[in-house]
C-alpha positions in Angstrom: 0.0 0.0 0.0 1.4 3.4 -1.0 2.4 5.2 2.2 1.7 8.6 0.7 -2.0 7.6 0.0 -2.3 6.6 3.6 -0.8 9.8 4.9 -3.0 11.8 2.5 -6.2 10.1 3.9 -5.0 10.7 7.5 -4.5 14.4 6.8 -7.9 14.6 5.2 -9.6 13.0 8.2 -7.6 15.3 10.6 -8.5 18.4 8.7 -12.2 17.4 8.6 -12.3 16.8 12.4 -10.4 20.0 13.3 -12.8 21.9 11.1 -15.7 20.6 13.1 -14.4 21.5 16.5 -16.5 24.0 18.5 -15.2 27.1 20.1 -15.5 25.5 23.5 -13.2 22.7 22.5 -15.9 20.1 22.0 -17.1 18.0 19.0 -20.9 17.9 18.9 -22.1 15.3 16.5 -25.7 14.0 16.4 -26.3 10.8 18.5 -28.8 9.2 16.1 -30.7 6.5 18.0 -33.8 4.5 17.3 -37.0 6.5 16.6 -38.5 5.9 20.1 -37.4 9.3 21.3 -38.8 11.1 18.3 -42.1 9.4 18.7 -42.4 9.8 22.5 -41.5 13.5 22.2 -44.5 14.1 20.1 -46.7 12.1 22.5 -45.4 13.9 25.6 -45.9 17.3 24.1 -49.4 16.5 23.2 -50.2 14.8 26.5 -49.0 17.9 28.4 -50.9 20.0 25.9 -48.0 22.4 25.4 -49.0 24.2 22.2 -46.4 27.1 21.8 -45.1 27.9 18.4 -41.7 26.3 19.1 -43.3 23.1 20.3 -45.6 22.9 17.3 -42.6 23.3 15.0 -40.9 20.5 16.8 -43.9 18.2 16.3 -44.2 19.1 12.6 -40.5 18.4 12.1 -40.6 15.1 14.0 -43.6 14.0 12.0 -41.7 14.6 8.8 -38.7 12.7 10.1 -40.9 9.7 11.1 -42.7 9.7 7.7 -39.3 9.7 5.9 -38.2 6.7 7.8 -41.2 4.4 7.0 -40.4 1.5 4.6 -42.4 0.8 1.5 -44.1 -2.2 3.2 -45.5 0.1 5.9 -43.1 -0.9 8.7 -40.4 1.0 10.4 -37.0 -0.6 10.8 -34.3 -0.1 13.4 -31.7 -1.2 10.8 -31.8 -1.7 7.0 -31.7 -5.6 7.0 -34.4 -6.0 9.7 -36.4 -8.3 7.5 -40.0 -8.1 8.9 -39.6 -4.5 10.2 -39.7 -3.7 13.9 -43.0 -4.2 15.7 -42.3 -1.8 18.6 -40.8 0.9 16.3 -43.8 0.6 14.0 -46.3 0.9 16.9 -44.4 3.9 18.3 -44.2 5.8 15.0 -47.9 4.9 14.1 -49.1 6.1 17.5 -47.0 9.3 17.4 -48.1 10.3 14.0 -51.8 10.0 15.0 -51.1 11.9 18.2 -49.5 14.7 16.3 -52.9 15.5 14.6 -51.1 16.0 11.2 -51.6 12.4 9.9 -54.9 10.5 9.4 -55.5 6.9 10.2 -57.0 6.4 6.7 -53.9 7.6 4.9 -52.4 4.9 2.7 -49.1 4.7 4.5 -51.0 4.4 7.9 -53.0 1.5 6.5 -49.8 -0.2 5.5 -48.4 0.4 9.0 -51.5 -1.1 10.4 -51.1 -4.2 8.3 -47.5 -4.5 9.3 -48.4 -4.4 13.0 -51.0 -7.1 12.4 -48.5 -9.2 10.5 -46.1 -9.1 13.5 -48.8 -10.0 16.1 -50.5 -6.8 17.0 -50.1 -4.7 20.1 -50.2 -7.9 22.2 -46.8 -8.9 20.9 -45.1 -5.6 21.7 -42.3 -5.2 24.2 -43.6 -4.7 27.8 -42.1 -1.2 27.9 -44.1 -0.3 24.7 -47.2 -1.7 26.3 -46.6 0.2 29.5 -46.4 3.5 27.6 -49.5 2.7 25.7 -51.2 1.9 29.1 -50.1 5.2 30.5 -51.9 6.9 27.6 -55.1 4.8 28.1 -54.5 2.8 25.0 -53.8 -0.5 26.6 -55.0 -2.1 29.8 -52.7 -2.6 32.8 -52.8 -6.2 34.1 -55.6 -6.9 36.5 -54.0 -9.5 38.7 -50.3 -9.0 38.5 -48.5 -6.4 40.5 -44.9 -5.7 41.5 -45.4 -3.9 44.8 -44.2 -0.4 45.1 -42.9 -1.5 48.5 -39.8 -2.9 46.9 -38.5 0.6 47.2 -38.4 0.1 51.0 -36.5 -3.3 51.0 -33.2 -2.9 52.9 -30.1 -3.7 51.0 -29.2 -6.6 53.3 -32.0 -8.7 51.8 -31.4 -11.2 49.0 -33.1 -8.8 46.6 -33.7 -5.1 46.8 -34.1 -2.1 44.4 -30.4 -1.5 44.1 -29.8 -5.0 42.8 -31.2 -3.7 39.5 -28.8 -2.1 37.1 -28.5 1.7 37.1 -30.2 2.1 33.8 -32.8 -0.5 34.8 -33.6 1.4 38.1 -33.9 4.8 36.5 -36.6 3.4 34.1 -38.1 1.0 36.6 -38.8 3.7 39.3 -41.4 5.6 37.3 -42.8 2.4 35.9 -43.4 1.1 39.5 -45.4 4.2 40.2 -47.4 3.9 37.0 -48.1 0.2 37.5 -49.0 0.7 41.2 -51.5 3.5 40.3 -52.7 1.8 37.1 -52.3 5.4 35.8 -53.6 6.5 32.5 -54.2 9.9 30.9 -56.0 10.9 27.8 -56.5 14.2 26.0 -58.2 15.3 22.8 -55.0 14.3 21.0 -55.0 10.6 22.2 -55.8 8.3 19.3 -57.9 5.2 19.5 -55.8 2.1 18.8 -58.4 -0.5 19.2 -58.0 -1.3 15.5 -54.5 -2.7 16.4 -55.6 -5.3 18.9 -55.9 -8.9 17.8 -57.8 -10.0 20.8 -60.9 -8.5 22.5 -59.1 -8.5 25.9 -56.2 -6.2 25.3 -54.1 -6.0 28.4 -50.6 -6.8 29.3 -51.2 -10.5 29.3 -51.3 -12.6 32.4 -49.6 -15.5 30.6 -46.8 -13.2 29.5 -46.2 -12.3 33.1 -46.6 -15.8 34.6 -42.9 -16.4 34.7 -42.6 -13.5 37.2 -45.2 -14.9 39.6 -42.7 -16.5 42.0 -40.9 -13.1 42.2 -44.2 -11.3 42.7 -45.4 -13.7 45.4 -42.1 -13.4 47.2 -42.4 -9.6 47.0 -46.0 -9.7 48.3 -45.0 -11.8 51.2 -42.2 -9.4 52.1 -44.4 -6.3 51.4 -47.7 -7.0 52.9 -47.4 -3.5 54.4 -49.9 -1.1 56.1 -51.1 2.0 54.3 -48.6 4.3 56.0 -45.7 2.3 54.7 -47.4 2.1 51.3 -47.4 5.9 51.2 -43.8 5.9 52.3 -42.9 3.6 49.4 -44.6 5.9 46.9 -42.7 8.9 48.4 -39.4 6.9 48.1 -40.0 6.3 44.4 -40.8 10.0 44.0 -37.7 11.0 45.8 -35.6 8.6 43.9 -36.6 10.3 40.7 -36.4 13.9 41.9 -32.9 13.5 43.4 -31.6 12.2 40.1 -32.9 15.0 37.9 -30.0 16.8 36.3 -29.5 20.5 36.0 -31.2 20.4 32.6 -34.3 18.9 34.0 -33.8 15.4 32.6 -33.7 12.2 34.5 -30.2 10.9 34.5 -29.6 12.6 31.2 -31.8 10.0 29.4 -34.7 11.1 27.3 -36.5 7.7 27.7 -36.3 7.8 31.5 -37.5 11.5 31.4 -40.6 10.5 29.3 -41.5 7.9 31.9 -40.9 10.3 34.7 -43.3 12.8 33.2 -46.1 10.2 33.4 -45.1 9.0 36.9 -45.2 12.6 38.3 -48.6 13.1 36.6 -49.7 9.9 38.4 -48.5 11.5 41.7 -50.8 14.4 41.1 -48.3 16.9 39.7 -50.0 19.4 37.4 -49.1 19.6 33.7 -47.7 23.1 34.3 -45.6 22.2 37.4 -42.0 23.6 37.2 -40.4 20.1 37.3 -42.4 18.9 34.3 -41.8 22.1 32.3 -38.1 21.9 33.1 -38.1 18.3 31.9 -39.6 19.4 28.6 -37.0 22.1 28.3 -34.3 19.5 28.9 -35.7 17.3 26.3 -35.8 20.1 23.8 -32.2 20.7 24.5 -31.5 17.2 23.4 -32.7 17.9 19.9 -30.0 18.0 17.2 -30.4 19.0 13.6 -30.0 16.4 10.9 -29.4 17.0 7.2 -33.1 16.9 6.5 -34.9 17.4 9.9 -34.3 17.2 13.6 -33.9 14.3 16.1 -34.4 13.9 19.8 -31.1 12.3 21.1 -31.6 9.9 24.0 -28.3 11.1 25.5 -26.0 13.5 23.6 -22.6 12.0 23.1 -20.5 15.2 23.5 -18.1 13.9 26.1 -17.7 10.5 24.4 -17.0 12.1 21.0 -14.7 14.8 22.4 -12.6 12.2 24.3 -12.3 9.8 21.3 -11.5 12.6 18.8 -8.8 14.3 21.1 -7.1 10.9 21.5 -7.4 10.0 17.8 -5.9 13.3 16.7 -3.0 12.8 19.2 -2.4 9.3 17.7 -2.5 10.9 14.3 0.4 13.3 15.3 -1.4 16.4 16.5 0.6 17.8 19.4 -0.9 18.0 23.0 0.2 21.6 23.0 -1.8 22.4 20.0 -4.7 24.8 20.5 -7.2 22.1 19.4 -6.0 19.5 21.9 -5.6 22.0 24.7 -9.2 23.2 24.3 -10.6 19.7 24.1 -8.8 18.5 27.2 -9.6 21.6 29.1 -13.2 20.9 28.4 -12.9 17.3 29.5 -11.2 18.4 32.7 -14.2 20.5 33.5 -16.5 17.6 33.0 -15.0 15.2 35.6 -17.5 14.1 38.3 -17.1 15.2 41.9 -20.3 13.9 43.3 -21.1 10.5 44.8 -23.8 8.7 42.8 -25.5 5.3 43.1 -22.3 3.6 42.0 -20.8 4.3 45.5 -23.3 1.8 47.1 -21.3 -1.1 45.6 -17.9 0.7 45.8 -18.1 2.7 49.1 -14.3 3.2 49.4 -13.9 4.7 45.9 -13.8 8.5 45.6 -15.7 10.2 42.7 -13.5 10.8 39.6 -15.4 9.3 36.6 -16.8 10.9 33.5 -20.3 10.5 32.0 -21.5 10.2 28.4 -23.3 13.5 28.2 -22.2 16.9 29.5 -25.4 17.3 31.7 -24.6 14.0 33.4 -23.1 14.7 36.8 -23.8 11.6 38.9 -23.9 8.6 36.5 -20.3 8.1 35.3 -19.2 5.0 33.4 -16.0 3.1 32.9 -15.8 3.4 29.1 -16.2 7.2 29.0 -13.8 7.6 32.0 -11.1 5.5 30.3 -11.7 7.4 27.0 -11.3 10.8 28.8 -8.2 9.6 30.6 -6.6 8.5 27.3 -7.2 11.9 25.9 -5.8 13.9 28.9 -2.8 11.7 29.7 -0.6 13.9 27.6 -1.7 17.0 29.5 -0.5 15.6 32.8 3.1 16.1 32.0 3.0 19.8 32.6 0.0 20.3 34.9 -0.5 19.4 38.5 -4.3 20.0 38.0 -4.4 17.4 35.2 -2.4 15.0 37.2 -4.7 15.1 40.2 -7.7 14.7 37.9 -6.1 11.8 36.1 -5.3 9.9 39.2 -8.8 10.4 40.6 -10.2 8.9 37.3 -7.6 6.1 37.3 -8.5 5.1 40.9 -12.2 5.2 40.1 -11.7 2.8 37.2 -9.7 0.4 39.3 -12.2 0.6 42.1 -15.2 -0.3 39.9 -13.8 -3.7 38.7 -16.2 -6.5 39.3 -15.5 -9.3 41.7 -15.2 -11.7 38.6 -12.4 -9.7 37.2 -14.3 -8.0 34.4 -15.7 -4.5 34.1 -19.3 -3.5 33.5 -20.1 0.0 32.2 -21.8 1.7 35.2 -21.7 0.0 38.5 -19.7 -2.8 40.3 -21.2 -6.2 41.0 -24.7 -5.5 39.8 -25.3 -9.2 39.0 -28.1 -10.6 41.2 -28.4 -14.2 40.2 -32.2 -14.2 40.8 -32.8 -11.2 38.5 -30.5 -12.7 35.9 -32.5 -15.9 35.8 -35.9 -14.3 35.3 -37.4 -15.5 32.0 -38.2 -11.9 31.1 -37.5 -10.3 27.7 -34.1 -8.5 27.9 -33.7 -9.4 31.6 -29.9 -9.9 31.2 -29.7 -6.7 29.2 -31.8 -4.4 31.5 -32.3 -5.8 35.0 -28.6 -6.6 35.7 -25.3 -5.4 34.4 -22.6 -8.2 34.2 -19.0 -7.7 33.1 -18.7 -7.3 29.3 -15.9 -8.1 26.9 -15.9 -4.7 25.3 -15.7 -2.6 28.5 -13.2 -5.0 30.0 -11.0 -5.1 26.9 -11.0 -1.3 26.4 -10.2 -0.8 30.0 -7.3 -3.2 29.7 -6.1 -1.3 26.6 -6.1 1.9 28.6 -4.3 0.3 31.6 -1.6 -1.2 29.3 -1.0 1.6 26.8 -1.5 4.6 28.9 -0.7 3.4 32.5 2.0 0.8 31.6 0.4 -2.0 33.6 1.2 -5.5 32.5 -0.2 -9.0 33.1 1.6 -9.4 36.5 -0.6 -6.7 38.0 -3.2 -8.4 40.1 -6.2 -6.5 38.7 -4.9 -6.9 35.2 -4.4 -10.6 35.8 -8.0 -11.0 36.9 -9.3 -9.2 33.9 -7.2 -11.3 31.5 -8.6 -14.4 33.2 -12.2 -13.1 32.8 -11.7 -12.4 29.1 -10.1 -15.8 28.3 -12.9 -17.6 30.2 -15.6 -15.7 28.3 -14.2 -16.1 24.8 -16.9 -17.6 22.4 -16.3 -21.0 20.8 -15.8 -19.2 17.5 -12.9 -17.3 18.9 -14.8 -14.0 19.0 -16.1 -12.0 22.0 -19.5 -10.5 22.4 -19.6 -6.7 22.7 -22.6 -5.2 24.5 -22.3 -1.5 23.5 -21.7 -1.7 19.8 -22.2 -4.2 17.0 -21.2 -6.6 18.2 -18.9 -9.6 17.8 -16.4 -7.6 15.7 -16.6 -4.8 18.3 -16.1 -7.2 21.3 -13.3 -9.1 19.6 -11.5 -5.8 18.7 -11.8 -4.6 22.3 -10.6 -7.9 23.8 -7.7 -8.4 21.4 -6.4 -4.8 21.7 -6.8 -5.0 25.5 -4.9 -8.3 25.7 -2.1 -7.1 23.5 -1.7 -3.9 25.4 -0.9 -5.8 28.6 1.7 -8.0 26.7 -0.2 -11.2 26.0 1.7 -12.9 23.3 0.3 -13.1 19.8 1.1 -16.8 19.9 -1.5 -17.3 22.7 -4.1 -19.8 21.5 -7.0 -17.4 22.4 -5.5 -14.6 20.4 -4.7 -16.8 17.4 -8.2 -18.2 17.5 -9.7 -14.6 17.6 -7.4 -13.4 14.9 -8.2 -16.2 12.6 -12.0 -15.6 13.2 -11.6 -12.0 12.1 -9.8 -13.1 8.9 -12.5 -15.6 8.0 -15.3 -13.0 8.1 -13.5 -10.4 6.0 -15.4 -9.2 2.9 -14.1 -9.5 -0.6 -13.8 -5.8 -0.8 -11.3 -5.8 2.1 -13.7 -4.5 4.7 -15.9 -5.9 7.5 -19.6 -5.7 8.2 -21.8 -7.2 10.9 -25.6 -7.0 11.1 -27.5 -5.7 14.2 -29.2 -9.1 14.1 -26.1 -10.4 15.9 -27.2 -8.5 18.9 -30.5 -10.4 19.1 -29.3 -13.8 17.9 -26.3 -13.8 20.2 -24.2 -15.2 17.3 -22.4 -13.5 14.5 -24.6 -12.5 11.6 -22.8 -10.9 8.6 -23.8 -7.7 6.9 -23.8 -7.9 3.2 -21.7 -4.7 3.0 -18.7 -3.2 4.8 -19.0 -0.3 7.2 -16.2 2.2 8.2 -16.3 1.6 11.9 -16.5 -2.2 11.8 -13.7 -2.3 9.2 -11.6 -0.1 11.4 -12.2 -2.2 14.5 -11.3 -5.5 12.8 -8.2 -3.9 11.3 -7.0 -2.3 14.5 -7.3 -5.7 16.2 -5.2 -7.4 13.5 -2.6 -4.6 13.5 -2.3 -5.1 17.3 -1.7 -8.9 16.8 0.6 -9.0 13.7 4.2 -8.0 13.6 4.1 -7.4 9.8 1.1 -6.3 7.7 -0.7 -9.3 6.3 -2.5 -9.5 3.0 -5.8 -9.1 5.0 -4.5 -6.0 6.7 -3.3 -4.5 3.4 -6.7 -5.1 1.8 -8.5 -3.5 4.7 -6.2 -0.5 4.7 -6.8 0.0 1.0 -10.5 -0.1 1.8 -10.2 2.7 4.4 -7.9 4.8 2.2 -10.3 4.5 -0.8 -13.2 5.5 1.4 -15.7 4.1 -1.0 -18.7 2.6 0.7 -22.2 1.4 -0.3 -24.9 4.1 0.0 -26.1 3.1 3.5 -22.8 1.9 5.0 -21.9 5.2 6.7 -25.3 5.5 8.4 -25.8 1.9 9.3 -26.1 1.8 13.2 -23.1 0.2 14.8 -23.8 1.4 18.3 -26.0 -0.7 20.5 -28.2 -0.1 23.6 -30.9 -2.8 23.8 -31.0 -6.0 21.6 -33.9 -5.7 19.2 -34.9 -2.3 20.6 -32.3 0.4 20.5 -29.4 1.0 18.1 -27.3 4.0 17.4 -25.6 5.6 14.5 -22.8 7.8 15.6 -22.1 10.6 13.1 -18.6 10.8 14.3 -17.6 7.1 13.9 -16.9 7.3 10.1 -14.1 9.8 11.0 -12.8 8.6 14.3 -12.2 5.0 13.8 -10.6 5.1 10.3 -8.3 7.9 11.5 -7.3 5.8 14.6 -6.7 2.7 12.7 -4.7 4.2 9.9 -2.6 6.1 12.5 -1.9 2.8 14.3 -0.9 1.2 11.0 1.6 3.9 10.3 3.0 4.0 13.8 3.6 0.2 13.9 4.7 -0.6 10.3 6.0 2.6 8.8 8.1 4.2 11.6 
């Protein structure tokens, strides 16, 4: 491969990224997630009956966005190759369009959507969260004889199960849902559409048979929680306080749009008026999450400013931009200001660890995560050489990362040891993805990469040794690793391999050889790599029929970490990145993940960050 062509492509990527940096040092790309946030924004604005000029324009724009995303067969899809469409997305979009008042149920495209919903089983087959949102709007019945008591909020942490055994992102959505379920709350306005045409059965409630698997859990809870009325009121108050204490400065709940939507309904159920300050501030926070796309607007679930700024600062440094350049100084100064100083729920399982992490969004002040913290630390490492302030911040972040390692040796994203075996075993849709948060290969691998390449720790360090043991134990039979927060086996394998190599595991190691060979076998004829979001649901690798920039970069970066000399596979992949010729949808295919089958992300930044990083690593290793 002609070195000059590689350098030219690196320069082009650097120039584009530098031109996109904001005056405050940040990069603010759009976090393009599944349509649930756009749909629910319309519904919440109509439910609260906020009808200002600004709100009406938001609704109109979101209507146009939703209409533009509908497929010819009437369905909405979360990713291009989702064969039958996505039932929940189709229900959400259909409902929101009718809520808006700008679309008629008899329109041809809505008739197609209705048929698509029926083909996939009707409202009865929707995800429990979709049904709960419908129930809160009086469009679906709450279950009559099933109830998770609100009293779970009062269970002490010494018991085998309590509220804090749920994952952090599970809790923040579960708290408002508990209130809604307890109150059987629903609200309707003149905007609320009748969805009776979408029911396949005359009895349309959250089905008893669907919840039967939870009955042992519910009976146990009821035994524990046969509480008098004064304690019942205390439990409701506890749920209310849990939400209110976790509202960020912008008015959103934990900086998540989805959690904020649910909180709006929960507070209405607790007799807050539609015009109460907390609800109006929540709406303002949601409006601040709107980003402009090329053709419309989009409500981001959690803007990725800190994540993008950390990754780009580090990638530019790897590409040769000096730490003393204005661009890097401004970016790192911004990141320094975003470090957390408050204790959050994470401290319950890590009481001896001081604050020092970073969150994903800049409004996030109490919900840090390991991946963002390691990313920010990678970026600011160079700034520690001449600044005591940076050194102190760096050490606080480093200690926070070490202090949140799970007992099994791996790392999860948000909290330590949130792995209650009972919750993990519940036969509930997405239980392992939502209710608990076990160690993952992607977070563990990326943390190892930071500890090895930026801290200088090696396999003899006790915590590194435990992490290595966890990764090797959790390798798939194919040789790959499953990654939770992006798609999926390519991502997990990249993170694991680059992490293991960073702490000096030999490339001759059987696990590394097996993973390397797996990556080679799934390379596309064009030199790139591509993996379908279906992998996330199937829990096995499903190829995508075209290559994507980010997945190609991840696979290549892993091979570069393993191979002393560039192989033919590496050369073919580098040529693909340098040519920068992709199929029409390759650059917008979602390669970020949040919930299997329910939530995927296209990062606008990824088509620039990962090719730059991979090409830079190629040059540093092979063309010194």
